[in-house]
C-alpha positions, 0 to 999 in steps of 0.5 A: 541480492541481483547485481545492480550499480551501486546507484541503487538502494535496495528496498529491503535493506532499508534500514541501512540507509534511511539515515543517510537521507536528507531532508525530502531526497529521494533515491531509487530503491530495488525490490529485490522479490521482483527487481522494480525500481521505485522512487523513495523519498524522506518527507517532512513528517520524517518519514521514508516514504514511496513517491510511487505507486506499488506495482508488485504483481501476484500469482498464484504460483507466487508464495511471500515470506519474512525475508523478503516481504512486511510478514510479521506475524508474531511467533507464541512459545506458550501456544507454538503458533503465530499471533493472527494466523491467517489462511495461507500462512506457514512458517518454520518459526525462523521465517513466516511464508504466505501462500496466496489463495488459489485464486489469487490473481495479478488482472492485466487490462488497458485504458479503464476496463473491462477487468475480467475476473475482478469479482468485488469481494473480501474472500480472495486477494486481487490486484490489478495492472493497467497494460498500457502504463508506462514506467513513469517514475513518480507518476506511474499508475502501478497496480490497484489492490483489494485490502485483503491482497494489501494486507497479504490475506486470504480472506479479510471479510472478519478482520475487525478494528485492528491495526495490521501487522502484515502487507506485501510491501517489502520487508522493512516497509508496511501500509501507512496508519491513514488513523489507528484504532485509538485515533492517535496517530494519522499519518497520512493526515500528519504528512499531507499537514506537514505539507500544507495540503489540508489546514488540520491533520484530520481535516475533510476538505484542502488548503489552498491549492491542495488537491492540486498540490498533493499531485506534485512534488514532492508527494507525487500521489496519483489521480488513479481512481479505483476499481469496481468490478469490472471498470477503473473508476475516476481515473485522473480525477479522485484517488485512493491509498490503503491504510493499514487499520480495519474499522470493520467486516468488509470495511478498512481505512484509506486515503481518498480525495477528489475535488471537493474534499479528502476522506482520512482520519478513519472514514472507511471504504469497502476493502473489496474495491481496488486502491493503491499503495504507498508503503511507508518505512519501519 
Protein backbone atom coordinates (compact mmCIF):
# COMPACT_ATOMS: atom_id res chain seq x y z
CA UNK A 1 0.00 0.00 0.00
CA UNK A 2 1.13 3.61 -0.46
CA UNK A 3 2.57 5.27 2.63
CA UNK A 4 -0.06 7.24 4.59
CA UNK A 5 -0.09 8.43 8.18
CA UNK A 6 -1.23 5.75 10.67
CA UNK A 7 -4.55 7.57 11.22
CA UNK A 8 -5.73 6.42 7.79
CA UNK A 9 -7.42 3.10 7.24
CA UNK A 10 -7.46 1.35 3.87
CA UNK A 11 -10.79 0.65 2.20
CA UNK A 12 -9.49 -2.68 0.90
CA UNK A 13 -8.55 -3.80 4.44
CA UNK A 14 -12.01 -3.19 5.91
CA UNK A 15 -12.24 -6.74 7.28
CA UNK A 16 -9.26 -6.00 9.52
CA UNK A 17 -10.73 -2.91 11.19
CA UNK A 18 -14.52 -2.81 10.77
CA UNK A 19 -15.16 -4.51 14.12
CA UNK A 20 -13.11 -1.83 15.89
CA UNK A 21 -15.58 0.94 15.10
CA UNK A 22 -18.05 2.09 17.74
CA UNK A 23 -21.62 2.91 16.75
CA UNK A 24 -21.70 6.04 14.56
CA UNK A 25 -17.92 6.35 14.64
CA UNK A 26 -16.52 7.75 11.39
CA UNK A 27 -13.02 7.20 10.04
CA UNK A 28 -11.19 8.24 6.88
CA UNK A 29 -10.27 5.33 4.65
CA UNK A 30 -8.02 5.36 1.59
CA UNK A 31 -8.88 3.60 -1.66
CA UNK A 32 -5.53 2.13 -2.71
CA UNK A 33 -6.53 2.23 -6.39
CA UNK A 34 -6.16 6.00 -6.67
CA UNK A 35 -5.31 7.28 -3.18
CA UNK A 36 -8.63 9.09 -2.67
CA UNK A 37 -9.95 9.24 0.90
CA UNK A 38 -13.53 8.59 2.02
CA UNK A 39 -15.45 8.96 5.25
CA UNK A 40 -16.97 5.65 6.35
CA UNK A 41 -19.22 5.15 9.37
CA UNK A 42 -20.70 2.32 11.41
CA UNK A 43 -24.42 3.11 11.32
CA UNK A 44 -27.42 1.98 13.37
CA UNK A 45 -28.23 -0.94 11.07
CA UNK A 46 -24.93 -2.48 12.21
CA UNK A 47 -23.23 -2.10 8.83
CA UNK A 48 -20.24 -0.01 7.78
CA UNK A 49 -21.28 2.43 5.05
CA UNK A 50 -19.44 4.97 2.98
CA UNK A 51 -20.86 8.29 4.18
CA UNK A 52 -19.33 10.06 1.19
CA UNK A 53 -20.05 9.49 -2.50
CA UNK A 54 -17.71 7.31 -4.54
CA UNK A 55 -15.37 9.37 -6.74
CA UNK A 56 -13.55 6.64 -8.67
CA UNK A 57 -12.69 7.50 -12.29
CA UNK A 58 -12.39 4.92 -15.06
CA UNK A 59 -10.83 5.32 -18.49
CA UNK A 60 -10.10 3.02 -21.41
CA UNK A 61 -6.65 2.48 -19.89
CA UNK A 62 -8.09 1.14 -16.63
CA UNK A 63 -7.89 -2.54 -15.74
CA UNK A 64 -9.41 -3.54 -12.41
CA UNK A 65 -8.65 -6.72 -10.50
CA UNK A 66 -10.10 -8.68 -7.62
CA UNK A 67 -7.20 -7.80 -5.31
CA UNK A 68 -8.39 -4.17 -5.09
CA UNK A 69 -11.94 -4.14 -6.56
CA UNK A 70 -15.25 -5.86 -5.76
CA UNK A 71 -14.96 -8.54 -8.46
CA UNK A 72 -16.43 -11.74 -7.06
CA UNK A 73 -17.53 -13.98 -9.91
CA UNK A 74 -17.00 -17.54 -8.72
CA UNK A 75 -14.81 -20.11 -10.44
CA UNK A 76 -16.65 -23.27 -11.53
CA UNK A 77 -14.15 -26.13 -11.68
CA UNK A 78 -16.55 -28.36 -13.63
CA UNK A 79 -16.61 -25.95 -16.56
CA UNK A 80 -13.22 -24.35 -15.89
CA UNK A 81 -14.89 -21.00 -16.30
CA UNK A 82 -16.26 -18.18 -14.18
CA UNK A 83 -19.95 -18.02 -13.39
CA UNK A 84 -21.72 -14.88 -14.56
CA UNK A 85 -18.86 -14.31 -16.95
CA UNK A 86 -19.26 -10.94 -18.69
CA UNK A 87 -17.56 -8.91 -21.41
CA UNK A 88 -14.15 -7.66 -20.38
CA UNK A 89 -13.50 -10.34 -17.73
CA UNK A 90 -10.40 -12.54 -17.73
CA UNK A 91 -8.61 -14.41 -14.99
CA UNK A 92 -5.71 -16.60 -14.08
CA UNK A 93 -7.99 -18.49 -11.65
CA UNK A 94 -6.53 -16.75 -8.60
CA UNK A 95 -7.10 -13.15 -9.75
CA UNK A 96 -10.08 -11.85 -11.71
CA UNK A 97 -9.56 -8.90 -14.09
CA UNK A 98 -12.03 -6.55 -15.71
CA UNK A 99 -11.08 -4.36 -18.68
CA UNK A 100 -13.68 -1.67 -19.47
CA UNK A 101 -14.83 -1.38 -23.08
CA UNK A 102 -13.03 0.99 -25.43
CA UNK A 103 -15.91 3.43 -25.07
CA UNK A 104 -15.64 3.59 -21.25
CA UNK A 105 -14.97 7.03 -19.89
CA UNK A 106 -15.35 9.40 -16.96
CA UNK A 107 -16.61 12.68 -18.42
CA UNK A 108 -15.58 15.92 -16.72
CA UNK A 109 -18.08 18.76 -16.80
CA UNK A 110 -18.91 22.02 -15.05
CA UNK A 111 -22.12 23.44 -13.62
CA UNK A 112 -25.00 21.25 -14.90
CA UNK A 113 -23.60 20.45 -18.34
CA UNK A 114 -23.14 19.89 -21.16
CA UNK A 115 -21.91 16.36 -20.43
CA UNK A 116 -20.48 15.66 -23.85
CA UNK A 117 -20.20 11.95 -24.63
CA UNK A 118 -22.90 10.60 -22.32
CA UNK A 119 -25.27 8.70 -24.61
CA UNK A 120 -27.91 7.27 -22.22
CA UNK A 121 -27.43 3.61 -23.06
CA UNK A 122 -26.54 0.47 -21.11
CA UNK A 123 -24.19 -0.90 -23.79
CA UNK A 124 -21.10 0.85 -22.42
CA UNK A 125 -19.90 1.98 -18.97
CA UNK A 126 -20.03 5.73 -18.31
CA UNK A 127 -19.41 8.02 -15.37
CA UNK A 128 -19.36 11.79 -15.02
CA UNK A 129 -17.45 14.09 -12.67
CA UNK A 130 -18.35 17.69 -11.85
CA UNK A 131 -14.87 19.20 -11.94
CA UNK A 132 -15.81 22.41 -10.16
CA UNK A 133 -16.81 20.39 -7.06
CA UNK A 134 -14.20 20.72 -4.30
CA UNK A 135 -13.26 17.95 -1.91
CA UNK A 136 -15.65 18.75 0.92
CA UNK A 137 -15.64 15.43 2.75
CA UNK A 138 -19.06 13.98 3.56
CA UNK A 139 -20.81 16.45 1.25
CA UNK A 140 -18.58 15.84 -1.79
CA UNK A 141 -20.65 15.14 -4.87
CA UNK A 142 -18.38 12.41 -6.19
CA UNK A 143 -19.21 10.84 -9.56
CA UNK A 144 -22.41 9.86 -11.33
CA UNK A 145 -22.39 6.34 -12.86
CA UNK A 146 -24.67 4.44 -15.19
CA UNK A 147 -25.55 1.03 -13.74
CA UNK A 148 -23.36 -0.68 -16.33
CA UNK A 149 -20.32 1.05 -14.84
CA UNK A 150 -21.58 0.57 -11.28
CA UNK A 151 -21.58 -3.23 -11.62
CA UNK A 152 -18.26 -3.35 -13.53
CA UNK A 153 -19.90 -4.47 -16.77
CA UNK A 154 -19.51 -3.54 -20.41
CA UNK A 155 -23.17 -4.23 -21.21
CA UNK A 156 -25.91 -4.50 -18.59
CA UNK A 157 -28.83 -4.52 -21.04
CA UNK A 158 -29.49 -8.27 -20.76
CA UNK A 159 -29.05 -8.80 -17.02
CA UNK A 160 -32.36 -9.88 -15.46
CA UNK A 161 -33.48 -10.24 -11.83
CA UNK A 162 -30.11 -11.16 -10.38
CA UNK A 163 -28.16 -9.87 -7.44
CA UNK A 164 -24.93 -8.67 -9.01
CA UNK A 165 -21.75 -10.12 -7.52
CA UNK A 166 -19.49 -7.41 -8.97
CA UNK A 167 -19.17 -3.65 -8.60
CA UNK A 168 -16.59 -0.89 -8.89
CA UNK A 169 -16.55 -0.54 -5.11
CA UNK A 170 -13.21 -1.28 -3.43
CA UNK A 171 -12.47 -4.88 -2.47
CA UNK A 172 -14.37 -5.72 0.73
CA UNK A 173 -17.24 -3.41 -0.23
CA UNK A 174 -20.27 -3.75 -2.54
CA UNK A 175 -23.39 -1.98 -3.77
CA UNK A 176 -26.26 -1.94 -1.25
CA UNK A 177 -29.57 -3.67 -1.86
CA UNK A 178 -32.66 -1.49 -2.27
CA UNK A 179 -34.35 -4.89 -2.20
CA UNK A 180 -33.07 -8.31 -3.12
CA UNK A 181 -34.66 -10.49 -5.77
CA UNK A 182 -37.05 -12.24 -3.37
CA UNK A 183 -38.05 -8.97 -1.64
CA UNK A 184 -36.79 -9.94 1.83
CA UNK A 185 -33.70 -7.76 2.30
CA UNK A 186 -34.01 -3.98 2.21
CA UNK A 187 -30.63 -2.50 3.10
CA UNK A 188 -31.41 1.07 2.06
CA UNK A 189 -34.83 0.82 3.70
CA UNK A 190 -33.56 -0.71 6.95
CA UNK A 191 -30.94 2.01 7.28
CA UNK A 192 -33.35 4.88 6.71
CA UNK A 193 -35.96 3.33 9.01
CA UNK A 194 -33.38 3.08 11.83
CA UNK A 195 -32.83 6.83 11.54
CA UNK A 196 -36.54 7.71 11.41
CA UNK A 197 -36.18 9.00 7.86
CA UNK A 198 -39.09 6.81 6.73
CA UNK A 199 -41.95 5.32 8.80
CA UNK A 200 -41.46 1.72 7.56
CA UNK A 201 -38.59 -0.10 5.85
CA UNK A 202 -40.49 -0.16 2.52
CA UNK A 203 -42.14 3.26 2.71
CA UNK A 204 -42.74 5.60 -0.21
CA UNK A 205 -43.14 8.60 2.07
CA UNK A 206 -40.91 10.31 4.62
CA UNK A 207 -41.29 10.39 8.36
CA UNK A 208 -41.28 13.83 10.00
CA UNK A 209 -38.64 16.00 8.27
CA UNK A 210 -37.15 12.90 6.65
CA UNK A 211 -36.31 14.67 3.41
CA UNK A 212 -34.20 17.20 5.31
CA UNK A 213 -32.65 14.64 7.68
CA UNK A 214 -31.44 12.30 4.92
CA UNK A 215 -28.68 14.79 4.04
CA UNK A 216 -27.63 15.47 7.64
CA UNK A 217 -25.10 13.60 9.77
CA UNK A 218 -24.50 10.77 10.22
CA UNK A 219 -25.97 9.68 6.84
CA UNK A 220 -24.90 12.58 4.62
CA UNK A 221 -26.80 11.45 1.51
CA UNK A 222 -26.53 14.21 -1.06
CA UNK A 223 -29.19 15.85 -3.20
CA UNK A 224 -27.06 15.54 -6.32
CA UNK A 225 -29.66 14.87 -8.98
CA UNK A 226 -28.94 12.53 -11.87
CA UNK A 227 -27.30 12.57 -15.29
CA UNK A 228 -29.48 12.13 -18.34
CA UNK A 229 -28.02 12.67 -21.78
CA UNK A 230 -25.98 15.84 -21.76
CA UNK A 231 -27.36 17.35 -18.53
CA UNK A 232 -27.26 17.06 -14.78
CA UNK A 233 -30.88 17.16 -13.63
CA UNK A 234 -32.32 18.37 -10.28
CA UNK A 235 -29.05 19.23 -8.57
CA UNK A 236 -29.74 20.31 -4.92
CA UNK A 237 -33.35 19.04 -5.25
CA UNK A 238 -33.25 15.23 -5.56
CA UNK A 239 -30.89 12.33 -4.84
CA UNK A 240 -30.33 8.95 -6.53
CA UNK A 241 -28.12 5.98 -5.58
CA UNK A 242 -27.68 2.67 -7.38
CA UNK A 243 -28.48 -0.64 -5.72
CA UNK A 244 -27.14 -4.03 -6.73
CA UNK A 245 -30.25 -5.73 -8.12
CA UNK A 246 -31.50 -5.81 -11.69
CA UNK A 247 -35.26 -5.84 -12.16
CA UNK A 248 -35.55 -6.54 -15.86
CA UNK A 249 -33.67 -5.57 -19.01
CA UNK A 250 -32.44 -1.98 -18.92
CA UNK A 251 -33.71 -1.34 -15.38
CA UNK A 252 -32.14 -1.65 -11.93
CA UNK A 253 -33.15 -0.99 -8.34
CA UNK A 254 -32.12 2.22 -6.62
CA UNK A 255 -32.69 4.66 -3.78
CA UNK A 256 -34.26 7.93 -4.93
CA UNK A 257 -35.75 10.81 -2.99
CA UNK A 258 -37.29 14.21 -3.55
CA UNK A 259 -39.42 16.54 -1.44
CA UNK A 260 -42.61 14.62 -2.23
CA UNK A 261 -41.48 11.09 -1.43
CA UNK A 262 -38.96 8.29 -1.71
CA UNK A 263 -38.36 5.34 -4.05
CA UNK A 264 -36.82 2.09 -2.78
CA UNK A 265 -37.81 -1.52 -1.95
CA UNK A 266 -38.03 -2.75 -5.51
CA UNK A 267 -38.70 0.34 -7.59
CA UNK A 268 -36.48 0.42 -10.66
CA UNK A 269 -35.17 2.97 -13.10
CA UNK A 270 -33.39 3.10 -16.44
CA UNK A 271 -29.89 1.73 -15.90
CA UNK A 272 -28.50 4.10 -18.55
CA UNK A 273 -29.02 7.10 -16.25
CA UNK A 274 -26.23 8.47 -14.08
CA UNK A 275 -26.80 7.88 -10.35
CA UNK A 276 -24.34 7.97 -7.46
CA UNK A 277 -22.78 5.22 -5.37
CA UNK A 278 -22.44 4.54 -1.66
CA UNK A 279 -20.66 1.28 -0.95
CA UNK A 280 -21.40 -0.95 2.05
CA UNK A 281 -18.84 -3.29 3.65
CA UNK A 282 -19.34 -6.96 2.83
